[in-house]
C-alpha positions as CSV (number, residue, x, y, z in Angstrom):
1,M,108.8,-27.2,-101.3
2,G,108.4,-31.0,-101.7
3,S,109.3,-31.5,-98.0
4,V,106.8,-28.9,-96.9
5,R,104.0,-30.6,-98.9
6,R,105.0,-34.1,-97.5
7,G,104.8,-32.6,-93.9
8,R,101.4,-31.2,-94.5
9,A,100.2,-34.5,-95.9
10,M,101.5,-36.3,-92.9
11,A,99.8,-33.8,-90.6
12,A,96.5,-34.2,-92.4
13,L,96.8,-38.0,-92.2
14,A,97.6,-37.8,-88.5
15,A,94.6,-35.4,-87.9
16,G,92.4,-37.8,-89.9
17,G,93.6,-40.8,-87.9
18,L,93.0,-38.9,-84.6
19,A,89.5,-38.0,-85.7
20,A,88.8,-41.5,-86.7
21,G,90.1,-42.8,-83.4
22,L,88.0,-40.4,-81.5
23,A,85.0,-41.4,-83.5
24,L,85.6,-45.1,-82.9
25,A,86.1,-44.4,-79.2
26,G,82.8,-42.5,-79.1
27,C,81.0,-45.3,-80.8
28,G,82.4,-47.8,-78.3
29,A,81.3,-45.7,-75.4
30,S,77.9,-45.4,-76.8
31,A,77.7,-49.1,-77.3
32,N,78.9,-49.7,-73.7
33,D,76.3,-47.2,-72.4
34,S,73.6,-48.9,-74.5
35,G,74.7,-52.3,-73.1
36,S,74.7,-51.0,-69.6
37,S,71.3,-49.5,-70.1
38,G,70.0,-52.8,-71.5
39,D,71.4,-54.7,-68.5
40,A,69.8,-52.3,-66.1
41,V,66.5,-52.6,-67.8
42,A,66.5,-56.4,-67.9
43,P,66.7,-56.9,-64.1
44,A,64.1,-54.2,-63.6
45,A,61.9,-56.0,-66.1
46,A,62.6,-59.3,-64.3
47,E,61.9,-57.7,-61.0
48,G,58.8,-56.2,-62.3
49,G,57.7,-59.6,-63.6
50,G,58.3,-61.0,-60.2
51,S,56.3,-58.2,-58.7
52,V,53.5,-58.9,-61.1
53,A,53.6,-62.6,-60.2
54,R,53.5,-61.7,-56.5
55,E,50.6,-59.4,-57.1
56,Q,48.7,-62.1,-58.9
57,T,49.5,-64.6,-56.2
58,N,48.4,-62.1,-53.5
59,A,45.3,-61.3,-55.5
60,G,44.4,-65.0,-55.4
61,G,44.9,-64.8,-51.6
62,D,43.9,-62.0,-49.2
63,A,45.5,-58.7,-50.5
64,S,47.7,-57.2,-53.3
65,A,50.6,-54.8,-53.1
66,P,50.5,-51.7,-55.4
67,D,54.3,-51.6,-55.9
68,Q,57.5,-53.5,-55.2
69,A,58.2,-51.9,-51.8
70,K,54.7,-52.3,-50.5
71,A,54.7,-55.9,-51.8
72,A,57.9,-56.6,-49.9
73,E,56.4,-55.0,-46.7
74,G,53.0,-56.5,-47.3
75,A,54.1,-60.1,-47.4
76,P,55.2,-60.2,-43.8
77,N,52.1,-58.3,-42.8
78,Q,49.9,-60.6,-44.7
79,T,51.5,-63.7,-43.1
80,Q,51.2,-62.1,-39.7
81,A,47.6,-61.2,-40.3
82,Q,46.9,-64.8,-41.3
83,G,48.6,-66.1,-38.2
84,G,46.5,-63.7,-36.1
85,A,43.3,-64.9,-37.6
86,G,44.4,-68.5,-36.8
87,D,45.1,-67.5,-33.2
88,V,41.6,-66.0,-32.9
89,D,40.0,-69.1,-34.3
90,L,42.1,-71.3,-31.9
91,V,41.0,-69.2,-28.9
92,V,37.3,-69.5,-30.0
93,D,37.7,-73.2,-30.3
94,Q,39.2,-73.4,-26.8
95,R,36.4,-71.5,-25.1
96,Q,35.0,-73.4,-22.1
97,I,31.2,-73.2,-22.4
98,I,28.6,-75.1,-20.4
99,Y,25.5,-76.0,-22.5
100,T,22.2,-76.7,-20.7
101,G,18.9,-77.5,-22.3
102,S,15.4,-78.7,-21.6
103,I,12.9,-80.0,-24.1
104,M,9.3,-81.2,-23.7
105,V,8.0,-83.6,-26.4
106,R,4.6,-85.1,-26.8
107,V,4.9,-88.7,-28.2
108,E,2.6,-91.6,-28.9
109,N,4.4,-94.2,-26.8
110,V,6.5,-92.9,-23.9
111,E,8.3,-96.2,-23.1
112,R,9.3,-96.8,-26.7
113,T,10.5,-93.2,-27.2
114,A,12.5,-93.3,-23.9
115,A,14.2,-96.5,-25.1
116,E,15.1,-94.8,-28.4
117,I,16.5,-91.7,-26.6
118,T,18.6,-94.0,-24.4
119,S,20.1,-95.7,-27.4
120,L,20.6,-92.3,-29.1
121,V,22.5,-90.9,-26.1
122,A,24.7,-94.0,-25.8
123,G,25.6,-93.8,-29.4
124,A,26.6,-90.1,-29.0
125,G,29.0,-91.1,-26.2
126,G,26.8,-89.9,-23.3
127,F,24.8,-91.5,-20.6
128,I,21.5,-91.3,-18.7
129,G,22.0,-89.2,-15.5
130,G,18.4,-89.6,-14.3
131,D,15.2,-91.4,-15.2
132,K,11.8,-90.7,-13.7
133,R,8.7,-92.3,-15.2
134,T,5.0,-92.5,-14.4
135,D,2.7,-94.8,-16.3
136,D,-1.0,-94.1,-16.4
137,G,-2.1,-95.2,-19.9
138,G,-2.3,-92.2,-22.2
139,R,-1.3,-89.9,-19.3
140,S,2.2,-91.5,-18.9
141,E,5.2,-89.3,-18.5
142,A,9.0,-89.7,-18.4
143,V,11.7,-87.2,-17.4
144,L,15.2,-88.1,-18.6
145,T,18.3,-86.3,-17.5
146,L,20.8,-86.8,-20.3
147,R,24.6,-86.1,-20.3
148,V,26.0,-85.8,-23.8
149,P,29.3,-84.5,-25.3
150,A,29.2,-80.8,-25.9
151,N,29.9,-81.2,-29.6
152,R,26.8,-83.4,-29.9
153,F,24.5,-81.2,-27.9
154,T,22.6,-79.5,-30.7
155,S,22.2,-82.6,-32.8
156,V,20.9,-84.7,-29.9
157,V,18.3,-82.0,-29.0
158,D,17.1,-81.8,-32.6
159,E,16.8,-85.6,-32.8
160,I,14.8,-85.7,-29.6
161,A,12.5,-83.0,-30.9
162,G,12.0,-85.2,-34.0
163,K,10.5,-88.0,-31.9
164,G,7.2,-86.2,-31.6
165,T,5.7,-82.8,-31.1
166,D,8.0,-80.2,-29.6
167,D,5.9,-78.4,-27.0
168,R,8.7,-76.5,-25.3
169,R,12.5,-76.0,-25.7
170,E,14.9,-73.9,-23.6
171,I,18.7,-73.7,-24.2
172,S,21.2,-71.7,-22.2
173,T,24.9,-71.3,-22.2
174,Q,27.5,-70.2,-19.7
175,D,31.0,-69.2,-20.6
176,V,33.4,-70.3,-17.8
177,T,36.6,-69.7,-19.7
178,E,37.8,-67.0,-17.3
179,D,36.9,-69.2,-14.3
180,V,39.0,-72.1,-15.8
181,V,41.9,-69.8,-16.5
182,D,41.7,-68.4,-13.0
183,L,41.6,-71.9,-11.5
184,D,44.6,-73.0,-13.5
185,A,46.6,-70.1,-12.3
186,R,45.6,-70.6,-8.7
187,I,46.3,-74.3,-8.9
188,I,49.8,-73.7,-10.2
189,T,50.4,-71.2,-7.4
190,Q,49.0,-73.5,-4.8
191,R,51.2,-76.4,-6.0
192,A,54.2,-74.2,-5.6
193,R,53.2,-73.3,-2.1
194,V,52.7,-77.0,-1.2
195,E,56.2,-77.8,-2.5
196,S,57.7,-75.0,-0.6
197,A,56.0,-76.2,2.6
198,R,57.3,-79.7,2.0
199,R,60.8,-78.4,1.6
200,L,60.6,-76.4,4.8
201,L,59.2,-79.4,6.6
202,G,62.2,-81.4,5.6
203,Q,64.4,-78.7,7.1
204,A,62.6,-78.4,10.4
205,K,64.9,-78.6,13.5
206,T,62.5,-78.4,16.4
207,I,59.3,-80.0,17.4
208,N,57.4,-76.7,17.3
209,D,58.6,-76.0,13.8
210,L,57.7,-79.5,12.7
211,V,54.1,-79.3,14.1
212,S,53.6,-75.8,12.7
213,L,54.8,-76.8,9.2
214,E,52.7,-79.9,9.2
215,N,49.6,-77.9,10.0
216,E,50.5,-75.4,7.3
217,L,51.2,-78.1,4.8
218,G,47.9,-79.8,5.5
219,R,46.0,-76.5,5.1
220,R,47.7,-75.9,1.8
221,E,47.1,-79.4,0.5
222,A,43.4,-79.0,1.4
223,D,43.2,-75.8,-0.5
224,L,44.9,-77.4,-3.5
225,A,42.5,-80.4,-3.4
226,S,39.5,-78.0,-3.3
227,L,40.8,-76.0,-6.3
228,E,41.4,-79.2,-8.2
229,G,37.9,-80.4,-7.4
230,K,36.4,-77.3,-8.8
231,K,38.5,-77.7,-11.9
232,R,37.3,-81.2,-12.4
233,R,33.7,-80.1,-11.9
234,L,34.0,-77.4,-14.5
235,A,35.7,-79.8,-16.8
236,D,32.9,-82.3,-16.4
237,L,30.2,-79.6,-17.1
238,T,32.0,-78.3,-20.2
239,A,32.8,-81.7,-21.6
240,L,29.3,-83.2,-21.0
241,S,26.3,-81.0,-21.6
242,T,23.0,-81.6,-19.6
243,I,19.7,-82.1,-21.4
244,T,16.4,-82.6,-19.5
245,A,14.0,-84.4,-21.8
246,T,10.3,-84.6,-20.7
247,L,8.2,-87.1,-22.7
248,L,4.5,-86.7,-22.4
249,G,1.8,-89.2,-23.5
250,P,-1.0,-88.3,-25.8
251,D,-3.4,-87.4,-23.0
252,A,-0.8,-86.2,-20.4
253,Q,-1.2,-82.7,-19.1
254,A,1.8,-80.5,-19.6
255,P,3.3,-79.0,-16.5
256,P,2.9,-75.2,-16.1
257,P,5.8,-73.2,-17.5
258,P,8.3,-71.8,-15.0
259,P,7.5,-68.3,-13.7
260,D,9.1,-65.3,-15.4
261,D,11.9,-63.3,-13.9
262,D,9.7,-60.3,-13.1
263,N,9.7,-60.1,-9.3
264,T,8.0,-56.7,-8.9
265,G,4.4,-55.5,-8.6
266,F,1.5,-55.9,-6.3
267,L,0.5,-59.4,-7.4
268,T,4.0,-60.6,-7.1
269,G,4.3,-59.3,-3.5
270,L,0.8,-60.7,-2.7
271,R,1.9,-64.1,-4.0
272,G,5.1,-64.0,-2.1
273,G,3.4,-63.0,1.1
274,W,0.8,-65.8,0.7
275,N,3.5,-68.3,0.0
276,A,5.4,-67.2,3.2
277,F,2.2,-67.4,5.2
278,T,1.3,-70.9,4.1
279,A,4.9,-72.0,4.6
280,T,4.9,-70.6,8.1
281,L,1.5,-72.2,8.9
282,G,2.8,-75.5,7.5
283,V,5.8,-75.4,9.8
284,A,3.7,-74.5,12.8
285,L,1.3,-77.4,12.1
286,T,4.2,-79.7,11.7
287,V,5.7,-78.7,15.1
288,L,2.3,-79.0,16.7
289,G,1.8,-82.5,15.2
290,A,5.2,-83.5,16.6
291,L,4.3,-82.2,20.1
292,V,0.8,-83.8,20.3
293,P,2.0,-87.3,21.5
294,W,4.1,-85.7,24.2
295,L,1.3,-83.4,25.3
296,V,-1.1,-86.4,25.5
297,L,1.5,-88.3,27.6
298,V,2.1,-85.4,29.9
299,G,-1.7,-84.9,30.3
300,L,-2.3,-88.6,31.2
301,G,0.5,-88.3,33.8
302,L,-1.1,-85.3,35.4
303,L,-4.5,-87.0,35.5
304,V,-3.0,-90.1,37.3
305,F,-1.2,-87.9,39.7
306,V,-4.4,-85.9,40.6
307,Y,-6.4,-89.1,41.0
308,V,-3.9,-90.8,43.3
309,R,-3.6,-87.6,45.3
310,R,-7.4,-87.5,45.9
311,R,-7.7,-91.2,46.7
312,R,-5.0,-91.1,49.4
313,P,-6.6,-91.2,53.0
314,R,-5.9,-88.2,55.2
315,P,-4.2,-88.7,58.6
316,A,-6.5,-88.9,61.8
317,A,-5.0,-85.8,63.3
318,A,-5.9,-83.9,60.2
319,L,-9.5,-85.2,60.4
320,A,-10.0,-84.3,64.2
321,G,-9.0,-80.8,63.6
322,P,-6.7,-78.7,65.7
323,A,-7.0,-78.9,69.6
324,I,-8.6,-75.9,71.3
325,P,-6.3,-74.6,74.1
326,T,-8.0,-74.3,77.6
327,Q,-7.7,-71.1,79.5
328,P,-6.7,-71.3,83.2
329,V,-9.4,-70.2,85.7
330,A,-8.4,-67.1,87.6
331,A,-8.0,-67.3,91.4
332,D,-10.5,-64.6,92.1
333,E,-13.3,-66.4,90.2
334,T,-12.6,-69.5,92.3
335,E,-12.9,-67.7,95.6
336,K,-16.2,-66.2,94.5
337,V,-17.6,-69.6,93.9
């Protein structure tokens, strides 16, 4: 009986130890799960904090991402969008535009104002392209053709207007960017053609080939020079704008405004026909005036010729007249006598 009781006690102790071990194992697993869950939450929180930081940064910039994935995708898009905006601004800055303006200002002293404008243009980095002045007291007038840098065009026009009373102002622009791009492409192509012709000229074997290639090379070089000349002309017009400044004295009469662009209607046709008639009449009178000296000379020559012809004596035979032929007397009439 004692051995049976001891066996039961040992079995109870073993069962209790096994239960305690299982309980400890469960607690350890729970602790590990809790630690793992804490570790998993911490990066998420950190990542969430980074996302919040990115959202705040983006909010201070152009846009914000609603979640982490969109923030990750939105960052490159945002950078690309910013780069695209910069490209557009760069293209706008590189537009080739020709600025042309004309301004009419009434001033107290034309000569002094013209000298001030000359100094103004020189200080802006430009020069005077033309200067036409008429001095008649208060009716004096000056027409200045100014070439100024394009970036100083507006400021120079405003400063000229401030010299007196602005009577008239006209400003026009012409975008020649496409023309410049087209010329650049054609120049590159033409240079390649010139180089090709030069290489072929160096490989010529016969006189005929040499002459033909020389002619072709000359033609291509002439075309290239023409294109480069057009490019320089456009570069000059875009770099330096043209301003025509008309300065009027206090009593000077302003010239009439240019006609409008409406070229239709009865009055327009009548005006055009009258202008054509007067122009034709002017040309005819000019030709007649040029011919008058020659006509006078020819007329004098004819008069001298007629006078000499009449003063020349006639031959004697011509004065006596033609001889009258005598008829022979018939034989029958002689016998009758």
